[in-house]
C-alpha positions in Angstrom: 35.2 25.4 25.5 37.9 26.5 23.1 36.3 24.7 20.2 33.0 26.2 20.9 34.4 29.7 21.2 36.2 29.5 17.8 33.1 28.2 16.0 30.7 30.8 17.4 33.0 33.7 16.7 33.7 32.9 13.0 30.3 34.3 11.8 31.0 37.5 13.8 34.4 37.9 12.0 32.8 37.3 8.6 29.9 39.6 9.3 32.3 42.4 10.3 34.6 42.2 7.2 32.5 44.5 4.9 31.4 46.9 7.5 34.5 49.1 7.0 34.1 52.7 5.8 31.9 53.2 2.7 32.8 49.9 0.9 30.1 48.2 -1.2 29.3 44.7 -0.1 29.6 42.1 -2.9 28.6 38.9 -1.0 24.8 39.6 -0.6 22.7 36.5 -1.3 20.3 36.6 -4.2 17.3 34.2 -3.4 15.8 32.7 -6.5 18.9 32.2 -8.7 19.0 28.4 -7.9 22.5 28.9 -6.3 23.0 28.0 -2.7 24.6 31.1 -1.1 25.5 32.5 2.3 22.6 32.8 4.7 20.3 30.6 2.5 19.0 27.3 3.7 18.2 26.4 0.1 17.6 28.0 -3.3 15.4 25.6 -5.3 14.6 22.0 -4.6 17.9 20.9 -6.3 20.0 22.6 -3.6 18.5 20.8 -0.6 21.2 19.3 1.6 18.8 18.2 4.4 15.8 15.9 4.6 12.7 15.8 6.7 14.4 13.1 8.8 17.6 15.0 9.3 15.5 17.9 10.6 13.9 15.7 13.2 10.8 14.6 11.4 9.7 11.0 11.0 9.3 11.3 7.2 7.8 13.2 4.3 9.3 15.3 1.5 11.3 18.5 2.3 10.9 21.4 -0.1 12.5 24.8 -0.6 10.2 27.8 -0.1 10.2 30.9 -2.3 12.1 32.8 0.4 15.0 30.2 0.3 14.0 28.7 3.7 13.0 25.1 4.3 9.3 24.3 3.6 8.5 21.4 6.1 4.7 21.4 5.4 5.0 18.0 3.8 7.2 16.6 6.5 5.4 14.2 9.0 6.0 14.2 12.7 4.3 10.8 13.2 5.6 7.4 12.2 3.3 5.1 10.2 0.6 7.5 9.3 -0.8 5.1 6.8 -0.6 1.4 5.7 2.2 0.8 3.2 1.1 0.6 -0.5 -2.4 1.9 0.3 -3.8 4.7 -1.8 -6.2 7.6 -1.5 -7.5 10.7 -3.2 -6.2 14.1 -1.9 -8.2 16.5 -3.9 -7.5 15.4 -7.5 -4.1 13.9 -6.6 -3.7 10.1 -6.1 -1.4 9.5 -3.1 0.4 6.3 -2.2 1.6 5.3 1.2 5.4 4.9 1.0 8.1 3.9 3.5 11.2 6.0 4.2 14.6 4.9 5.3 13.5 5.1 8.9 10.8 2.5 8.2 8.1 5.1 8.7 5.2 5.4 6.3 4.0 8.7 4.8 1.7 9.9 2.0 3.4 10.6 -1.3 2.1 12.0 -4.6 1.6 9.2 -7.1 -0.4 10.8 -9.9 -1.8 14.4 -10.4 -5.0 13.8 -12.3 -5.6 17.5 -12.8 -2.6 17.8 -15.2 -4.6 15.5 -17.6 -7.9 17.4 -17.0 -9.2 14.5 -14.9 -10.4 14.0 -11.4 -9.4 11.5 -8.7 -12.1 9.0 -7.8 -12.4 5.6 -6.1 -13.7 3.1 -8.7 -14.6 -0.4 -7.4 -11.9 -0.3 -4.6 -9.1 1.3 -6.7 -8.1 4.9 -7.1 -8.1 6.2 -10.7 -8.1 9.4 -12.8 -11.5 9.6 -14.5 -13.4 12.1 -16.7 -15.2 14.8 -14.8 -18.9 14.6 -15.4 -22.2 15.9 -14.0 -24.7 13.6 -12.4 -27.9 13.4 -14.3 -29.9 12.4 -11.2 -29.5 11.7 -7.5 -28.2 8.3 -6.5 -31.1 6.1 -5.4 -33.9 8.2 -6.8 -36.6 6.4 -8.9 -38.9 7.4 -11.7 -41.1 6.0 -14.5 -40.0 6.1 -18.1 -43.0 4.9 -19.9 -43.7 1.4 -18.4 -40.2 1.1 -17.2 -39.1 1.6 -13.6 -35.8 3.5 -13.6 -33.3 4.0 -10.7 -30.5 6.5 -10.5 -27.2 4.5 -10.2 -23.5 5.1 -10.4 -21.6 3.2 -13.1 -17.8 2.5 -12.8 -15.8 5.6 -13.6 -18.9 7.6 -14.5 -21.5 9.7 -13.0 -25.0 8.9 -11.8 -27.4 8.0 -14.7 -30.9 6.7 -15.0 -30.9 2.9 -15.3 -33.8 0.7 -16.3 -34.7 -1.7 -13.4 -37.9 -3.3 -14.5 -40.3 -3.1 -17.5 -43.7 -3.4 -16.0 -45.2 -4.3 -19.4 -43.5 -7.7 -19.0 -46.0 -8.5 -16.3 -48.9 -6.7 -17.9 -48.5 -3.8 -15.4 -47.7 -0.2 -15.6 -45.2 2.0 -13.8 -46.6 4.4 -11.2 -45.2 6.9 -8.7 -48.6 7.7 -7.2 -47.7 6.1 -3.8 -44.1 7.0 -3.6 -41.1 5.4 -5.4 -41.7 4.2 -8.9 -43.2 0.7 -8.9 -45.2 -1.7 -11.1 -49.0 -1.8 -10.4 -52.0 -3.5 -12.0 -54.3 -1.5 -14.2 -57.7 -2.1 -15.9 -57.8 1.3 -17.7 -56.8 2.5 -21.1 -53.9 4.9 -21.9 -55.0 8.2 -23.3 -51.6 9.3 -24.6 -47.9 8.5 -25.0 -45.9 8.9 -21.8 -43.6 11.9 -21.9 -45.4 13.7 -24.7 -47.0 17.1 -24.5 -49.4 19.4 -26.4 -51.4 22.6 -26.3 -55.1 22.6 -25.3 -56.1 26.2 -25.9 -53.6 28.3 -23.9 -52.5 25.5 -21.5 -49.6 23.1 -21.7 -50.7 19.5 -21.1 -48.3 16.7 -20.4 -48.9 13.0 -20.7 -48.5 11.3 -17.2 -49.4 8.2 -15.4 -52.3 8.6 -13.0 -53.0 6.7 -9.8 -54.9 4.1 -11.8 -51.7 3.3 -13.7 -52.9 4.6 -17.0 -51.7 7.7 -18.9 -53.8 10.8 -19.3 -53.4 14.4 -20.2 -52.6 16.5 -17.2 -52.9 20.3 -17.2 -49.7 22.2 -16.5 -48.6 25.8 -17.2 -51.3 28.2 -18.3 -49.9 30.6 -20.8 -50.5 34.3 -19.8 -49.2 37.7 -20.8 -46.7 38.5 -21.9 -46.6 34.9 -23.4 -50.3 34.1 -23.8 -50.0 31.5 -26.6 -49.2 27.8 -26.3 -46.9 26.6 -29.0 -46.5 22.9 -29.7 -45.1 23.3 -33.2 -41.7 22.4 -31.8 -40.2 20.5 -28.8 -40.5 21.3 -26.0 -44.0 22.8 -25.8 -43.7 26.4 -24.5 -45.6 29.5 -23.9 -44.9 32.3 -26.4 -46.0 35.8 -27.2 -47.3 34.5 -30.5 -46.9 31.5 -32.8 -45.4 31.8 -36.3 -47.4 29.9 -38.9 -44.8 30.4 -41.6 -41.1 31.3 -41.8 -40.6 34.1 -44.4 -42.7 37.2 -45.1 -44.0 37.2 -48.6 -43.9 33.5 -49.3 -47.1 32.1 -50.6 -49.0 28.8 -50.6 -52.4 27.5 -51.5 -55.1 27.4 -48.9 -57.8 25.5 -50.7 -58.7 27.9 -53.6 -57.1 30.9 -51.8 -53.6 32.2 -52.3 -52.3 32.7 -48.8 -49.4 35.0 -48.1 -47.0 34.9 -45.1 -47.5 38.2 -43.3 -46.6 39.7 -39.9 -49.6 40.3 -37.6 -50.0 42.9 -34.9 -48.3 40.7 -32.3 -45.2 40.5 -34.5 -45.7 36.8 -35.5 -45.9 35.5 -39.0 -49.2 34.0 -40.1 -50.9 33.0 -43.4 -53.3 35.6 -44.7 -55.8 34.5 -47.4 -55.7 36.7 -50.5 -57.1 36.1 -53.9 -59.8 33.4 -54.3 -59.0 31.6 -57.5 -62.6 30.2 -57.5 -63.8 33.7 -58.3 -62.2 33.4 -61.8 -63.1 29.7 -62.3 -59.5 28.6 -61.7 -57.8 26.8 -58.9 -54.7 27.6 -56.8 -51.4 25.9 -57.7 -48.2 26.2 -55.6 -46.4 23.1 -56.9 -43.7 25.1 -58.8 -42.8 28.5 -57.6 -45.2 30.9 -55.8 -48.9 30.1 -55.5 -51.0 31.2 -58.5 -54.4 30.8 -60.0 -54.2 28.5 -63.0 -56.3 26.4 -65.2 -53.8 23.5 -64.9 -52.1 22.1 -61.8 -48.7 20.5 -61.3 -48.1 17.5 -59.1 -45.8 18.4 -56.1 -45.1 14.7 -55.4 -45.6 11.2 -56.5 -46.7 8.6 -55.7 -49.6 9.3 -53.4 -49.0 8.0 -49.9 -45.2 8.6 -50.0 -43.7 10.7 -47.2 -40.8 13.1 -46.7 -39.2 15.3 -44.1 -39.8 19.0 -44.1 -37.4 20.0 -41.3 -38.6 17.9 -38.4 -42.1 17.6 -39.8 -43.3 14.5 -41.7 -45.4 15.4 -44.8 -47.4 13.0 -46.9 -48.3 13.1 -50.6 -52.0 13.4 -51.0 -54.5 14.5 -53.8 -55.7 18.0 -53.5 -59.2 19.3 -54.7 -57.5 20.4 -57.9 -56.7 16.7 -58.6 -53.0 17.2 -58.3 -50.7 15.7 -55.6 -49.5 18.0 -52.9 -47.4 17.7 -49.7 -49.5 18.0 -46.6 -48.6 18.0 -42.9 -48.7 14.6 -41.3 -46.7 14.6 -38.0 -44.4 16.9 -36.0 -41.6 14.7 -34.6 -40.7 17.4 -32.1 -43.8 16.6 -30.0 -42.3 13.2 -29.1 -38.6 14.3 -28.9 -37.8 12.4 -32.1 -36.2 13.4 -35.4 -37.5 13.1 -38.9 -35.5 10.6 -41.0 -36.1 9.5 -44.6 -35.6 6.1 -46.2 -36.5 5.9 -49.8 -40.1 7.2 -50.3 -40.8 6.9 -46.6 -40.2 9.3 -43.8 -40.8 8.7 -40.1 -40.2 10.1 -36.6 -37.2 8.2 -35.1 -36.2 8.3 -31.5 -32.6 9.6 -31.1 -30.8 7.4 -28.7 -29.1 8.8 -25.5 -27.2 5.7 -24.8 -26.5 5.0 -21.1 -23.7 2.5 -22.0 -21.5 1.6 -24.9 -21.6 -2.2 -25.6 -24.7 -4.3 -25.6 -24.3 -7.3 -23.4 -21.6 -5.8 -21.3 -22.1 -6.4 -17.6 -20.6 -4.8 -14.4 -21.2 -4.6 -10.7 -23.2 -1.7 -9.1 -23.5 -2.2 -5.4 -25.0 -5.7 -4.8 -26.5 -5.9 -8.4 -25.1 -7.2 -11.7 -26.0 -4.6 -14.3 -26.2 -5.2 -18.0 -26.1 -3.0 -21.1 -29.3 -3.7 -23.0 -31.0 -2.3 -26.1 -34.6 -1.3 -26.4 -36.9 -1.7 -29.4 -35.4 1.5 -30.9 -31.9 0.1 -30.6 -31.0 2.5 -27.8 -28.7 1.2 -25.1 -29.8 1.4 -21.5 -28.6 -0.1 -18.2 -30.8 -2.7 -16.5 -30.5 -5.1 -13.6 -29.4 -8.5 -14.7 -29.4 -10.0 -11.3 -29.8 -8.6 -7.7 -27.4 -10.6 -5.7 -29.3 -10.0 -2.4 -32.1 -12.1 -3.8 -29.9 -15.1 -2.9 -29.4 -13.7 0.7 -28.2 -10.6 2.4 -24.7 -12.0 2.6 -24.3 -12.1 -1.2 -22.5 -9.4 -3.1 -21.5 -8.6 -6.7 -17.8 -9.4 -7.4 -15.5 -9.2 -10.4 -12.6 -11.1 -8.7 -12.7 -13.8 -11.5 -12.7 -11.3 -14.3 -16.4 -11.1 -14.8 -19.4 -9.9 -12.6 -21.0 -12.6 -10.5 -23.0 -13.0 -7.3 -20.8 -14.5 -4.6 -21.1 -15.1 -0.9 -19.3 -12.4 0.9 -16.5 -14.6 2.2 -13.8 -13.9 4.8 -11.4 -16.4 3.3 -8.9 -18.0 5.7 -6.6 -19.2 2.9 -6.1 -18.5 -0.8 -6.2 -21.6 -2.9 -8.5 -24.6 -2.4 -6.6 -27.9 -2.2 -3.4 -26.4 -0.9 -1.6 -28.2 1.9 1.0 -26.9 4.4 2.6 -27.5 7.8 1.6 -25.6 10.9 4.0 -27.0 13.5 3.4 -30.7 13.5 -0.1 -30.4 12.0 -0.9 -30.9 8.3 -3.5 -28.3 7.3 -5.6 -28.1 4.1 -7.5 -25.2 2.4 -11.1 -26.3 1.8 -14.2 -24.5 0.6 -17.6 -24.7 2.2 -21.1 -24.8 0.5 -20.8 -21.0 -0.2 -17.4 -21.3 -1.8 -15.7 -19.7 1.1 -12.2 -20.9 1.8 -11.3 -22.2 5.3 -8.4 -24.0 7.0 -8.9 -27.6 8.1 -6.6 -29.8 10.2 -5.9 -33.1 8.3 -3.5 -34.8 10.7 -1.4 -34.1 13.7 1.9 -35.9 13.0 2.8 -35.6 16.7 0.1 -38.2 17.5 2.2 -40.8 15.7 5.5 -39.4 17.0 6.3 -37.9 13.5 7.1 -34.5 12.1 5.2 -32.5 9.5 7.4 -32.2 6.4 6.8 -29.9 3.3 9.3 -30.5 0.5 7.6 -28.0 -1.9 5.8 -30.7 -3.9 4.0 -32.7 -1.2 3.2 -32.4 2.5 3.3 -35.5 4.7 4.2 -36.8 8.2 7.9 -37.8 8.3 9.4 -40.4 10.6 11.6 -39.5 13.6 13.7 -42.7 13.7 14.7 -43.8 17.2 17.2 -46.3 15.9 18.8 -47.1 12.5 19.5 -50.9 12.1 16.3 -53.0 11.9 16.5 -56.1 14.1 19.5 -54.8 16.2 19.2 -55.8 19.9 20.9 -54.6 23.1 20.5 -54.5 26.8 18.9 -51.8 28.8 19.2 -52.8 32.4 17.2 -56.0 32.7 15.5 -55.5 29.4 16.4 -56.9 25.9 15.7 -53.9 23.6 15.1 -54.3 19.8 15.1 -51.9 16.8 11.8 -52.5 15.0 9.2 -50.6 12.9 5.8 -49.2 13.9 2.6 -49.1 11.8 3.9 -46.2 9.8 7.3 -47.9 9.0 9.2 -45.7 11.4 12.2 -47.3 13.3 11.3 -47.4 17.0 12.9 -48.9 20.1 10.8 -51.6 21.7 11.2 -53.9 24.7 11.7 -57.4 23.3 12.1 -59.2 26.6 12.0 -58.5 30.4 14.6 -60.8 31.9 13.0 -60.6 35.4 10.1 -62.4 33.9 12.3 -65.6 34.3 13.1 -64.9 37.9 14.7 -62.3 40.1 18.2 -63.7 39.5 18.0 -63.2 35.7 19.8 -60.4 33.9 20.3 -59.2 30.3 23.6 -60.1 28.8 25.0 -58.9 25.5 28.1 -60.9 24.4 29.6 -61.3 21.0 26.7 -59.4 19.4 24.1 -61.7 20.9 21.7 -60.4 23.5 19.8 -62.7 25.8 18.4 -63.2 29.3 20.7 -65.3 31.5 20.8 -66.4 35.1 23.0 -64.2 37.2 25.5 -66.8 38.5 27.9 -66.5 41.4 30.5 -69.1 40.4 32.3 -71.0 43.2 34.9 -72.6 41.0 36.1 -73.4 37.6 35.4 -76.8 36.0 38.1 -79.3 36.8 38.8 -77.9 40.3 38.2 -79.8 43.5 39.1 -80.0 47.2 39.2 -82.5 50.1 37.2 -82.3 53.2 38.8 -85.1 55.3 38.2 -88.1 53.1 35.3 -86.5 51.2 36.1 -85.5 47.7 34.3 -82.3 46.3 34.5 -81.5 42.5 33.5 -78.3 40.5 30.2 -79.0 38.7 27.8 -76.9 36.6 24.0 -76.7 37.1 21.3 -76.3 34.4 21.7 -72.5 34.7 25.4 -72.8 33.9 26.4 -71.8 37.4 29.5 -73.6 38.7 29.7 -74.9 42.3 31.5 -77.5 44.4 29.5 -80.7 44.8 30.2 -83.8 47.0 31.6 -86.5 44.8 32.2 -89.5 47.1 34.1 -90.6 50.3 37.6 -91.9 49.4 37.8 -94.1 52.6 34.8 -96.1 51.3 37.2 -97.4 48.6 40.1 -97.8 50.9 41.7 -94.6 49.7 42.5 -91.2 51.0 41.7 -87.8 49.5 44.7 -85.9 48.3 44.7 -82.2 47.0 47.1 -81.2 44.3 47.0 -77.4 43.7 43.4 -76.6 42.7 42.5 -80.2 42.1 41.8 -83.2 44.3 41.4 -86.9 43.9 41.3 -90.2 45.8 44.5 -92.2 46.0 
């Protein structure tokens, strides 16, 4: 009680020191100066003197709050909240399951993806920081892209994109969505347009789509109405506009046959070509090869040779002969209508499809779900993703795996061991790692060493049954009660103790005898005398004899009186005298 009283009164004494008169206190704590002072539990994480564990929690990371008190929000009150070394995404932070000094597991920050402008995502079973992106479609959706069936799929570390699944033209079919998901169907009709293209028909936007018969045809779409009553297909995409410009700059001129046409603004505010002077009225012709259009008696070739092409913006122009006899550039094709760009090569220009590659390296393959996907190139050299092999075609148990460093269809094994051909001991049993017809690894019992009274031994280089020797000197014999025992070897070369002879087989009076290193069955004699001994029974002389078993006994020899003698004993001997 005294110790308790002293400890509890010290704070009171200290608190009372500065409360005298009008003195100014100079021991007031200042939170935030990273110095641990009176009444502060901490001041910055570097001043922490406790841990989550010392405060009674099972684990976690203790932090210092802005008010210089302990922040235990990251302390865990439960032990083993996760499996050691496992990982997860917590927002855009990769967390790893760690173990504290108490042996409890807790989630700990491993990598903050946000600091690198990335997001946390699970990619093929591992957690990584990847680029943020926007899905271009909904996973699992299908559509037709020309004759190709496309499906929306996720690629490793990327977002959902359209991937080519099947080109219906390979089977002389077409892609259709008329009855639901995109699929290949037979057709006996003729395409009327290029899939995905569009144009204007009067004031209506038409798009080229596949019909129920599997062929393409123009399908009416948006009808252009006020305030945008005009359909404009001079550029891509086709849109409704308030008016359509026929030219680009007011005042520029060109020849329209024999007329000089001038770019002027109409009442709708759009630019259009307005025919002016007719050169034919003066017996001349219009020439705009060099400079503004003019009436002239001579013309100048704008281009050469005839048939050559060039790009004028995104419009392909061809060199043709005008009525004047001179070569002029004339409109040939608007690349915008097909989503292409005009590109020149020498004297030739053409509309070229601009690739929106779905992958980076042709021939590269990866797993997506149960399918092996491959990066392929189309006839335009554009890269797209297509199915190389659907693993479930081999059975519902097959999956796509990259465990061997490349994508392949494998049976979804639950392997019982790790390396085919490995051997090991389980108790007295030799076990082996084998593979079945599906390549799945399982454990098989090779031999139970206990069946041959041996032990399973693994010396690191080989596994085998090892002898338990019952004796050590081959051929050694000894007695065990009435049995002659021998040290011999079994089928496996192990030293074993075996019964060599049962002495009772010779008779009930036989025993095992081991003398001078020699073991044998002998008759169990009860000797009456020693050889050379004798005695007298009246005149009958008895002497010590030995039978065929080696047993000594007194046997009648003869009667001394028959020979006129008497039987006389001398010590242990006797004779006739």
